[in-house]
N, C-alpha and C positions, 0 to 999 in steps of 0.2 A: 289919464291913460293907464297908469299903473293899476288903479282900482279896477278898471275895465278888464285888464289882462288877468288879474287875480280871479275875478268872477268867471272869466272864460275858462281858466284852468280848473276852477272848482266845478264848473259844469261838466268839463271833460272827465274829471275824476269821478263825479257822481254817476255819470253815465257808465263808466268803466269799472266801478267798484265791484259789482257782482262778478264780472269776468276776472278781476284780480283775486277775489276770494276763491273762486274755482281754480285759478292758476296755482295759488299757494296750496290749496287742499290737495290738488293732484300731485304735488311735490312732497307730500307727507307732512305738511305743516298744518294739519287740521286745527289743532288747539291754538296755534299762534296766528292763524290766518287773519283774523280781524286786526290784531296788533300790526302785522306786516302790511296790511292794506293802509292803515293809518300812517305808518312810517313811510310808505311809498308816497303818499300825499304830501307829507312834511318835506320829504326830499325834493319833490317836484317844486314846491313853493320856495324852498331854500335856493334851488338852482335858478329859478326865475329871478329871485332877488339878487343873487350873486352875479348873474349875467348882465343885469341891467337892461336887457332887451328881450323881446318876445321869443319864446321857444317856437321854432318853426313848425314842428310836428309833435304836439303835446301827447297824443296817443302813443306814438312810437317811443317817445321819451319816457312816458309812464311805464310802459312794459319793459323798457331797458332797465329802469330803476328796479322794477319788480324782479326781474331776472337776477340782477346783482344781489338784491336782498335774499332771494331764494338760495343763491349760492353761498352767501354769508351764513345763512341759517343752517344749511347742510354742513358747512365746515364746523360750525359751533357744535352741532349734534355729534359729529365725529370726535370732537375733542373732549366730550364729557362722558366717557364710559365709566361705569361704576364697577370697580373690581369686586369679586366675590367676597373678599375679606371685609369690605365695607358693609356688604349685606349681612355678613356674620356679626359684625360689631353692632349694627342696628338691632338685629334680632336679640343679641345679648342684652342691650340696653332696655329694650321693651320687656323682655322676659324677666330681667333682673328686678324691675320695678313691681312685679306682680305680688311680692310679699313672701310668705313662708310656705312655699310648696316643697314637697320633698324633691330630692335631686333627680329622680327618675322622671317625674312629671315635668320638671323644669327643662330637662334635656329634650323631652318629647315636644314641648311647646316651642323650644328654641329651633328644633329641626323644622317644625311646622311653619314657624315664622320665617325662617330662611327660605323655605320653598315658596312661601307667599310673596316675599319681597322679590325673589328671583323671577316670579311670574308676572310682576308688574311691568308696564312699559318702561323702557330705559329712562325716559325723561322724568316720569313720576318717581321711579326708584332714586334717580339722582337728586331730585328735590328733597325727598325724605332723608337721604343720607346727609345732604348738606345742612338740613335743618336740625335733625336729631343727633347726628354724630359731630358735626362741625359747629353747631350752634349759631348758624347764620340767620339773619333776618330775611324776610321775603324780598326786600329791596336788594340786599347783597346777593342773594341767590339769583334774582332776576338779572342783575348786572353780569354775573358770571355766565348765565345761560343765554343772555340776550333776549329776555322776555320781560313782560311787565310784572310787577309784584302781584297784580290781580291774577295773572296766569299761574304764578307760583302757588298762590293760595288755592286755586282750583286743583292743581296737582296734589297738594297736601290733602285737601278734603277728599278727593277721589281715592288716593292711596290709603288713607286711614279708614275710609268707608269699606274698602275691599278687605282690609285687614280685620276690621271689627266684625264684618259679616262672616268671614271665614273662621275667625277665632271663636265666634259665638256658636257656629255650627259644629265646631270640633269637640 
């Protein structure tokens, strides 16, 4: 019976997964939508196992879990602002490593890098700050932001690509 119930829940999840992705994307969690969809499924299964009985309306339960996850994600996003001084520290670290440039050129590069970092999406900027200023691993950053290490890596790659392109064009 339990195996049958899990298969039924999996079928409901599979049918509703595209709608869940759209639900999260509409709430500003485009980058994390897939992770949130998977977390929704895991919470559904955990709830089923914890209750020991069948969930009466799995679709409604699934979207209730998704709504709660979206709220948690929004709260996490609000708790992770990156102050401008952090952006300045990152810019200083990056430009300091460039070698023996004269002071004027270094100052110009630092200003350019500060503007670049400030223009990045808040999540990407936060990830870069935590990695380069704080020296955190992808896993540690993911735990702080409530995302997978894979999503952290995507933000690092995107942020560095933007910086490299802009610095190469400058």
